[in-house]
Every structure is written in C-alpha cells, then in structure tokens.
TILOMI-641483 format. One line per field, with one value per residue (C-alpha): residue number from 1; residue in three letters; x, y, z. Coordinates in steps of 0.5 Angstrom, whole numbers, plus 500, padded with zeros to 3 digits. Each point is the difference from the previous one (the first is absolute). Layout:
BEGIN
num	[NUM  ...]
residu	[Ala  ...]
u	[X  ...]
v	[Y  ...]
w	[Z  ...]
END
This chain:
BEGIN
num	[1  2  3  4  5  6  7  8  9  10  11  12  13  14  15  16  17  18  19  20  21  22  23  24  25  26  27  28  29  30  31  32  33  34  35  36  37  38  39  40  41  42  43  44  45  46  47  48  49  50  51  52  53  54  55  56  57  58  59  60  61  62  63  64  65  66  67  68  69  70  71  72  73  74  75  76  77  78  79  80  81  82  83  84  85  86  87  88  89  90  91  92  93  94  95  96  97  98  99  100  101  102  103  104  105  106  107  108  109  110  111  112  113  114  115  116  117  118  119  120  121  122  123  124  125  126  127  128  129  130  131  132  133  134  135  136  137  138  139  140  141  142  143  144  145  146  147  148  149  150  151  152  153  154  155  156  157  158  159  160  161  162  163  164  165  166  167  168  169  170  171  172  173  174  175  176  177  178  179  180  181  182  183  184  185  186  187  188  189  190  191  192  193  194  195  196  197  198  199  200  201  202  203  204  205  206  207  208  209  210  211  212  213  214  215  216  217  218  219  220  221  222  223  224  225  226  227  228  229  230  231  232  233  234  235  236  237  238  239  240  241  242  243  244  245  246  247  248  249  250  251  252  253  254  255  256  257  258  259  260  261  262  263  264  265  266  267  268  269  270  271  272  273  274  275  276  277  278  279  280  281  282  283  284  285  286  287  288  289  290  291  292  293  294  295  296  297  298  299  300  301  302  303  304  305  306  307  308  309  310  311  312  313  314  315  316  317  318  319  320  321  322  323  324  325  326  327  328  329  330  331  332  333  334  335  336  337  338  339  340  341  342  343  344  345  346  347  348  349  350  351  352  353  354  355  356  357  358  359  360  361  362  363  364  365  366  367  368  369  370  371  372  373  374  375  376  377  378  379  380  381  382  383  384  385  386  387  388  389  390  391  392  393  394  395  396  397  398  399  400  401  402  403  404  405  406  407  408  409  410  411  412  413  414  415  416  417  418  419  420  421  422  423  424  425  426  427  428  429  430  431  432  433  434  435  436  437  438  439  440  441  442  443  444  445  446  447  448  449  450  451  452  453  454  455  456  457  458  459  460  461  462  463  464  465  466  467  468  469  470  471  472  473  474  475  476  477  478  479  480  481  482  483  484  485  486  487  488  489  490  491  492  493  494  495  496  497  498  499  500  501  502  503  504  505  506  507  508  509  510  511  512  513  514  515  516  517  518  519  520  521  522  523  524  525  526  527  528  529  530  531  532  533  534  535  536  537  538  539  540  541  542  543  544  545  546  547  548  549  550  551  552  553  554  555  556  557  558  559  560  561  562  563  564  565  566  567  568  569  570  571  572  573  574  575  576  577  578  579  580  581  582  583  584  585  586  587  588  589  590  591  592  593  594  595  596  597  598  599  600  601  602]
residu	[Met  Thr  Ile  Asp  Ile  Ser  Gly  Val  Asp  Gly  Asp  Ser  Ser  Leu  Leu  Ser  Gln  Ser  Gln  Leu  Tyr  Ile  Asp  Ser  Ser  Ser  Ser  Leu  Ser  Ile  Pro  Glu  Ile  Leu  Lys  Lys  His  Phe  Ile  Pro  Leu  Thr  Gly  Phe  Lys  Glu  Arg  Arg  Lys  Ile  Thr  Ala  Glu  Met  Ile  Pro  Tyr  His  Phe  Tyr  Leu  Arg  Ile  Lys  Leu  Ala  Asn  Arg  Ser  Ala  Thr  Gly  Gln  Ser  Ala  Tyr  Ile  Tyr  Pro  Gly  Ser  Tyr  Phe  Arg  Ser  Ile  Lys  Met  Tyr  Phe  Cys  Asn  Asn  Pro  Gly  Gly  Pro  Ala  Phe  Thr  Asp  Asn  Glu  Ile  Ser  Gly  Tyr  Ile  Lys  Leu  Arg  Met  Ala  Ala  Gly  Glu  Glu  Thr  Glu  Val  Leu  Leu  Cys  Leu  Gln  Pro  Met  Lys  Asn  Asp  Phe  Asp  Gly  Ile  Asn  Pro  Arg  Met  Ile  Thr  Gly  Asn  Phe  Ile  Glu  Asp  Phe  Met  Ser  Tyr  Ser  Val  Thr  Ala  Arg  Ser  Asp  Ile  His  Ile  Phe  Gly  Met  Val  Leu  Ser  Gly  Val  Val  Leu  Met  Met  Ile  Leu  Phe  Met  Leu  Ala  Asn  Phe  Ile  Leu  Gly  Pro  Lys  Pro  Glu  Phe  Leu  Tyr  Asn  Ala  Leu  Tyr  Ser  Leu  Cys  Met  Phe  Phe  Leu  Ile  Phe  Phe  Asn  Ser  Tyr  Leu  Ala  Arg  Lys  Thr  Thr  Asp  Phe  Ala  Gly  Phe  Tyr  Phe  Ala  Tyr  Leu  Asp  Phe  Phe  Leu  Leu  Val  Thr  Gly  Val  Val  Phe  Tyr  Ile  Ser  Phe  Thr  Arg  Ser  Phe  Ile  Asn  Thr  Lys  Glu  Met  Tyr  Lys  Thr  Thr  Asp  Arg  Val  Leu  Arg  Phe  Gly  Glu  Tyr  Phe  Met  Leu  Phe  Leu  Leu  Gly  Ile  Tyr  Ser  Tyr  Leu  His  Phe  Phe  Thr  Asp  Thr  Tyr  Leu  Pro  Gln  Phe  Tyr  Leu  Glu  Thr  Ile  Met  Lys  Phe  Leu  Ile  Leu  Gly  Ile  Gly  Val  Phe  Phe  Ile  Tyr  Phe  Ala  Ala  Lys  Gln  Lys  Asp  Arg  Leu  Leu  Asn  Tyr  Leu  Ala  Ala  Gly  Asn  Ala  Met  Leu  Val  Ile  Phe  Ser  Thr  Ile  Ser  Leu  Ser  Leu  Ile  Ile  Phe  Asn  Val  Arg  Phe  Ser  Ser  Leu  Leu  Ser  Asn  Ser  Leu  Phe  Tyr  Tyr  Tyr  Ile  Gly  Ile  Ile  Leu  Glu  Leu  Ile  Phe  Phe  Leu  Val  Gly  Ile  Thr  Tyr  Lys  Asn  Arg  Arg  Glu  Leu  Ile  His  Gly  Ile  Lys  Glu  Gln  Glu  Ala  Leu  Lys  Leu  Glu  Ala  Glu  Lys  Lys  Glu  Phe  Glu  Thr  Gln  Ile  Ala  Val  Ile  Lys  Ala  Gln  Gln  Glu  Glu  Arg  Asn  Arg  Ile  Ser  Ala  Asp  Met  His  Asp  Asp  Leu  Gly  Ala  Gly  Met  Thr  Thr  Ile  Arg  Leu  Tyr  Ser  Glu  Leu  Ala  Lys  Ser  Lys  Leu  Thr  Asp  Asn  Ser  Ile  Pro  Glu  Ile  Asp  Lys  Ile  Ser  Ser  Ser  Ala  Asn  Glu  Leu  Leu  Asn  Lys  Met  Asn  Ala  Ile  Ile  Trp  Ser  Met  Ser  Ser  Ser  Asn  Asp  Ser  Leu  Gly  Asn  Met  Ile  Ala  Tyr  Ile  Arg  Ser  Tyr  Ala  Leu  Glu  Tyr  Phe  Glu  Asp  Thr  Gly  Ile  Ala  Cys  Arg  Ile  Asp  Ile  Pro  Asp  Asn  Leu  Pro  Asn  Val  Glu  Val  Ile  Gly  Glu  Ile  Arg  Arg  Asn  Val  Phe  Leu  Val  Val  Lys  Glu  Ala  Leu  Asn  Asn  Ile  Leu  Lys  His  Ser  Lys  Ala  Thr  Glu  Val  Thr  Ile  Thr  Leu  Val  Arg  Glu  His  Asn  Glu  Leu  Ile  Leu  Tyr  Ile  Gln  Asp  Asn  Gly  Val  Gly  Ile  Asn  Leu  Asp  Ala  Leu  Arg  Gln  Phe  Gly  Asn  Gly  Leu  Lys  Asn  Met  Lys  Lys  Arg  Met  Ala  Asp  Val  Gly  Ile  Glu  Phe  Asn  Ile  Glu  Asn  Arg  Asn  Gly  Thr  Leu  Val  Thr  Ile  Arg  Arg  Lys  Val  Glu  Gln  Phe]
u	[372  503  507  500  508  500  497  507  505  507  497  494  499  495  499  493  498  503  497  504  499  505  501  503  500  504  497  494  499  498  494  499  502  496  494  502  498  505  500  503  507  499  497  506  504  506  501  506  503  499  500  505  495  497  506  498  494  498  497  495  498  494  501  494  504  498  503  495  505  499  508  503  503  506  501  503  497  505  497  505  506  503  497  503  495  495  495  494  494  494  494  496  505  502  503  504  508  502  505  506  504  506  501  501  501  494  496  494  499  494  497  493  497  496  493  502  497  503  501  507  502  506  503  505  506  503  508  502  501  496  499  496  494  495  499  498  502  498  506  499  505  503  501  503  507  499  496  505  506  497  498  508  503  495  503  498  504  502  502  505  502  501  504  505  501  501  506  503  499  504  506  500  500  507  503  499  503  505  502  499  505  505  499  496  497  493  496  501  497  495  498  500  496  495  500  499  494  497  502  496  494  500  502  495  495  501  502  494  494  494  504  495  506  501  506  497  494  505  504  495  497  506  507  499  499  505  506  497  501  507  502  498  504  506  500  500  506  503  498  503  507  500  500  503  494  504  505  497  493  498  494  498  503  496  494  502  502  494  496  504  498  493  499  502  496  494  502  501  493  497  503  497  493  500  503  496  493  494  499  502  498  506  504  498  500  507  502  497  503  507  499  499  506  504  498  501  507  501  497  504  507  498  499  506  504  497  503  507  501  505  501  501  493  497  501  496  495  498  500  495  496  499  498  495  497  499  498  494  498  499  497  495  498  499  495  497  499  502  499  506  498  508  507  500  493  504  502  506  503  500  503  505  503  501  504  504  501  502  505  503  501  503  505  502  501  504  504  501  502  505  503  500  503  506  502  500  504  505  501  501  505  503  500  503  505  502  501  504  504  500  503  505  502  501  504  504  501  502  505  503  500  503  505  501  501  505  504  500  502  506  502  500  505  504  501  501  505  503  499  504  505  502  501  505  504  500  503  505  502  500  505  504  501  502  505  503  502  506  499  494  497  495  496  498  497  496  497  498  498  496  497  498  496  497  497  497  497  498  497  496  497  498  496  497  498  497  492  501  503  494  499  502  503  504  503  502  503  505  501  502  504  503  502  503  504  503  502  503  507  500  500  494  494  494  494  493  493  494  493  498  493  501  494  499  500  502  507  501  507  501  498  505  506  499  499  507  504  498  502  506  502  499  504  506  499  501  507  502  499  497  506  494  502  492  495  492  495  493  493  494  493  496  493  499  507  507  506  507  505  508  504  507  504  505  502  493  499  502  494  504  506  497  504  504  494  494  499  498  496  496  499  498  494  498  500  495  496  499  496  497  504  501  508  504  507  502  506  497  506  503  496  493  497  492  496  492  494  493  499  494  505  504]
v	[536  504  498  503  502  500  493  497  497  500  500  498  497  506  495  499  507  503  502  501  504  500  507  496  507  503  507  500  505  498  502  496  494  501  499  494  493  496  493  496  499  493  499  502  494  504  504  494  502  506  498  504  504  502  503  507  500  504  495  504  496  503  498  502  502  501  502  498  501  506  502  502  494  500  494  498  498  495  499  494  501  502  508  505  505  499  506  501  504  501  499  505  505  498  506  500  499  493  497  496  495  505  497  493  498  495  502  505  503  501  504  500  504  496  498  502  497  500  497  501  499  497  501  495  500  493  500  498  493  493  498  506  498  503  498  506  499  505  501  503  506  496  494  503  499  493  498  503  497  493  501  502  494  494  498  494  494  503  506  497  496  505  504  494  499  507  499  494  504  506  495  498  508  501  494  502  507  497  496  506  504  494  499  506  496  503  493  501  507  498  494  505  505  495  497  506  502  493  501  507  497  494  504  506  495  497  506  505  495  503  506  506  506  503  497  493  502  503  493  496  504  501  499  492  500  504  496  494  503  504  493  496  505  499  493  500  504  495  494  503  502  493  496  505  500  506  495  493  501  506  498  499  506  505  497  501  507  502  496  505  506  498  499  507  503  497  502  507  499  497  506  505  497  499  507  504  497  498  494  493  495  502  499  494  496  503  497  494  500  501  495  495  503  498  493  499  503  495  494  502  500  493  498  503  497  493  500  502  494  505  499  507  501  495  503  507  496  496  506  503  494  500  507  499  494  503  507  495  497  506  504  493  502  507  498  496  504  495  502  501  494  498  502  495  503  507  502  505  493  497  506  501  493  501  506  497  493  504  505  493  497  507  500  492  502  506  496  494  506  503  493  498  507  499  493  503  506  495  496  506  502  493  501  506  498  494  504  505  494  497  506  501  493  501  506  496  495  505  503  493  498  507  499  493  502  505  494  496  506  501  493  499  506  498  493  503  506  499  492  501  504  496  494  504  502  493  497  505  499  493  502  504  495  495  504  501  493  501  507  500  506  500  506  496  494  505  503  494  497  506  500  493  502  506  496  496  504  504  494  499  507  499  493  503  506  497  497  494  497  502  492  496  495  505  502  493  498  507  498  493  502  505  496  494  505  504  493  497  499  502  493  501  495  503  496  503  497  503  497  499  503  507  504  505  506  508  502  507  503  504  492  497  505  499  493  500  504  496  494  503  502  494  496  506  498  493  500  506  497  493  496  495  494  500  505  498  504  498  503  496  502  499  501  507  502  499  500  500  497  502  495  499  495  505  502  504  507  503  504  503  502  504  506  497  499  503  506  495  496  507  501  493  501  507  497  495  504  506  494  497  494  496  499  496  498  494  496  492  496  505  507  500  505  500  504  499  504  498  499  504  506  500]
w	[541  505  504  507  500  507  500  496  504  497  493  496  492  497  494  501  503  493  494  493  494  494  496  494  497  506  498  505  505  508  499  494  503  506  495  497  502  505  501  505  501  501  493  496  498  498  507  502  493  496  493  495  496  507  502  498  503  506  505  505  507  504  508  505  507  507  507  505  505  505  498  494  496  494  496  493  494  496  493  498  495  495  499  497  503  506  502  504  499  505  497  504  497  493  498  506  499  499  506  498  503  502  507  499  493  498  505  501  507  502  507  502  506  505  498  492  494  493  494  496  493  498  493  498  495  499  499  492  502  499  508  503  505  503  507  505  508  506  505  506  502  506  496  493  502  502  494  495  504  499  493  499  504  500  494  496  498  494  502  505  495  495  506  501  492  499  505  496  493  504  501  493  498  505  497  493  502  504  493  496  504  500  493  496  495  498  501  507  500  496  504  507  497  498  507  503  496  503  506  500  498  505  505  499  499  506  504  497  500  504  501  497  500  493  499  500  495  495  501  499  494  496  503  501  493  498  504  497  493  501  504  493  496  505  499  493  500  505  495  494  504  504  493  496  495  496  498  501  498  495  499  507  502  495  502  508  498  497  506  504  496  499  508  501  495  503  507  498  496  507  504  496  500  509  500  495  498  505  497  502  495  495  505  502  494  499  506  498  494  503  504  494  497  506  500  493  500  506  496  494  504  502  493  498  505  499  493  502  505  504  507  501  497  503  507  497  497  507  503  494  501  507  500  494  503  507  497  496  506  504  494  500  507  499  493  504  506  505  507  505  505  501  497  495  497  499  494  502  504  493  496  506  500  492  501  505  496  494  504  503  493  498  505  499  492  502  505  494  495  505  501  493  498  506  497  493  503  503  494  496  505  499  493  500  505  497  493  504  502  493  497  506  499  492  502  504  495  495  504  502  493  498  505  498  493  503  504  494  495  506  500  493  499  506  496  494  502  506  500  493  504  505  496  496  506  503  493  499  507  498  494  504  505  494  497  507  502  502  504  503  502  506  498  494  504  504  494  497  507  501  493  501  506  498  494  504  505  493  498  507  499  493  502  506  496  494  501  495  506  505  502  505  496  496  507  502  494  500  508  497  495  504  506  496  496  506  504  494  501  508  503  502  498  498  500  498  501  497  499  492  502  502  500  494  504  498  504  499  499  507  503  495  502  507  501  494  504  507  497  497  506  504  495  500  508  499  495  505  507  501  498  497  495  497  500  498  498  500  498  503  500  507  499  497  502  496  504  498  504  499  505  500  504  503  506  501  502  506  503  505  496  494  499  494  496  504  495  494  505  502  493  498  505  498  492  502  505  495  495  506  500  505  502  505  502  504  502  498  498  497  498  498  496  500  495  500  497  499  492  499  503  494]
END
C-alpha cells in the first residue's frame, strides 16, 4: 500500500503501510535484504517492546511513498523509540548512499518532487534497553515543530508526578547537605549522594520521556541503571555509617561491605558489556541479577533490623520495606504487562512512591539519631560538669580540711605555749602582789589585769579556731559561760534562757567568732553605759530562724548620741554583715540587741 505524503494532514501512522524484515545476523547488504521476504509490521507481536535477544538485530522497514501533488513536498519519518542508528535507503537505488537522522535526532527527513513515487528502506538498530518499540509515523514538514513540541510537553500524569517528586527529593538533598555542613557526619553526605542519584533517576525519567535526543537514548540505555546501582552503593555506605556497623554489628558490616564491592564489580562488568560488546542479552541478564541482588540486600536488612529490635534500625527497616513493597508492585505490573490506563496502573508510580517513602523514613531516622545523640551529648556534658564540680568540691574540701588542721595546730600551740606562758605571768604577778601587801605597786596590778584579759582573749581565739567546737550547742554554751562569768560580782543579774531542743547544725569558726565578739561587745556596753541591774539573754526559734535577744533594764541606747561608743556599734554591724546575719539594736525599756539568722544558713 502506497501512502501519499501530500495527503497527510499533520501526522499519520505508517503501521499498516510498513513491511518488516529482521536481519538476525546484522551482516546482510542492502541488495541482499531487498531479496528477502518481508512481513506486515502489524503481524510482528514484539513491535511494541523488542525482546532482549533481538536488540542486536537490524530491523528493516519497507514503505511505499508517493507525492501526487503538483508541488514538491517534504516530510519526516519517525520510526519509534529508542534507536541508536536510523538509516534510509531508496529501493530503486540499493547501492546508493544511506540517509541518516543528522538534521533532527530520531527523525529521517524525506523530500519528494511533484508526482514522484518511490519505495524507501529504513534500517533500525535498537538501543540497548528493554523498552524499544517500532511505531512508524509520517509527519509533514510544516507540522514537525508542533509534533515535537507536543511530544515533549504533553506529559502524562506519571511524568508530572515524577517532576513534582523530584522537587521534593531536591529539598531533601539540600536538607542533608545543610546538616553535613553544620555537623560533618559521613552519613549526611552518603544520604545526600543517594538522594541525588534518586533525584536524577526520577527527574530524567520524567524530563526525557518522549524525547529522541542522543542523551535521552544514552540515559535510557545505560545511565538510568548506572544511577540506580550507584545510589544503592551510596545507600549501603550510608547504612554502615548511620548505625556504625563497623563497631556495633561486625558480621553485618562485612556482609554490607562485600555487597558494596560486589555491586561495583558487577557495575564494571555491566559497563564493559554495554560499551564494548554488540550483544545485549548478557547485559540484560546481568541487569536482572543485579536488580534481584538489590532487592535481596533490602530484604536482608529488613530481617536484620527486625531481629535487633532497635528503634533507629526500625526506621531504616521501614524505609527499606516501603521500597521493597512498592518495587515489587512495580515489577509485577511490568511482568504481567499491565497497560497504562491510569496513574495507578503505571509501574513508575509505585517505584517513585517507594523511593519517596524510603527517603522520608531515612530523614525521620536521621532526625531521631540526631536527637538521641544530642541528649546523649548533653548528658555527657552534664556528667563531665558534675565530675568537674565534684573534683573542685573535693579540692575545696581538701583545702578547707588542710586549713582547719592548720587552725587546730595553731590553736593547740597557742594553748600549750602562749596559754601556759600567760598563765605563768598571771601567777607570778599574783604572787608578787601577795608579797607586797603593805607596799602595793600599781604596775604589778596592771600586769596581772592585762595578763588575765589577754588570757581570756586568747582562749576565745583558740575556741573559735578549733573545729571540734563547730556546732550551735557549743557556741551557745560558750556564750552562756562567758556571760555568767563576765557579770559575776558586777551588781548586774544575768539571766539566760536557752531552749532544750536546739537544732543540730554546724556553725563554722568565723561565724562563732563574729557572733561571740558581737555578744561580748554588747555585754561590755551594758556594763559600761546602761546603768542596768539586770540583763537577759534569750535564744528562741521561730519557724526556720534562730533569734538571739540581749535585753537590759538600763537607761537604753541613745541612737542620736553614739559618739561615746559609735565605733563599736559600727564594728558589730560589720561583723554580722560579713557572715550574713541580721543585726539590730533599739531602745525598748532599755537596750535590746537582736541577732537573727535562718537555721539552714549556718
């Protein structure tokens, strides 16, 4: 049947007008081919999908053409996709030169004069992939741009879906790279590289669909599978780094590392078969084996993660499970040759879904791991901080202990040496006074008095320095003893009211000394200035506070005229402020001194 190119409106199918001969030897000459028996192309069942064993063959199409118009006509013949070589011969000149697709890749341009009739022979060499198909069409010269534009831009649902998903994957890649820059962990880089391979896989599958460029042919013949295998290698590296198989799961690490090297080795063989051999069947079988190997690696990891019962592994196992399940669905649609009637019947749809779900679970797993490592890091920092504080505290305790031991030594030396010396001076002065009863010498009296006063002060210093006295009960007992002794034979009655249930709290030497000196100064002021006949020292506990009252019944303090003992009052306030004790003095039926402090502050 002859087709009139002048009668073609835009484009027309050449399926019923084409005759087919297959040269399985790929070695026959054009004259030899023309002598062979051609069959109708419609009778060739594998025309929609050329089988793997037929990829090396040469396919010849005979088509009768005519131009029954009064003017010359040009048209393009599109034989289908994908072919690495398209040549056209004129049957009436079998020894003539071949016309190739050098103007528009994937198309052969034909020019016919007015009234010309001819028969052309197309020689087609399929690309090395498993979805080449023969579907010849005639496109008029004035419609070729529209036809190509429509072929490229008229995306099906799966291609639009793929472009959207590739954008999502790109965002994941940027997220991974940002995390790698912030904290250079190898798992971020490996995951980003794996995601990058998946991005190119989804993007190019969608973008190059229906294109006939050389790159589109190269991509579908080799590069798509190369990206798949390379992505799997990066995925294995990501898994090993992510769960630290080298340290945690040594047997699994050896298995995964072997899988890495073995996949790279097979990829090298696959590349050699593609670029340096003409046959396709070994390459096809190797590709199938590698796909099942990839599937097996996924199943192995799911089984391994399920046995470990680790939440981090569960995220990776869930991602693997999603990819395995949806890849199985996709493979089933291909095996049973399900027609693409809708998006849900397209094998690529399920494969894309599996990839996206896998990457989402990986992101969740990485986020969980980062959170777990952050918490672990904080705990380690807190532990180090506590350890440092503990060591610092122990150092301070050791220093305080050393200081206290030195204080105890000094107080013991003072008691043994200075105390004994001062006691001797006082005794000798008293003996001298007794021998000079008739002729008293004032200087001897001053020596005796000064020695006695100095001995009392030294005893107070020794008492405040000794750590064995660091208790509230000891301090109160010492103040009681001193007060009773101080007012003895002075004409002032001293009454002390102390509760029986004193809290058992530690009072360090500095506080005991300052409190005692303030009490001593207060008792001295009462004796010198108050004209009192009675003084009461009372210790009470109110809630969580201890309050010491010193009350006399004298004339009371004149707060407006403190020049006679104003400096002593300032020293009392300063001593209490230095140890964090509240101090107050007021005129209330005599002078009332109040010393107040919370119990736990001792």
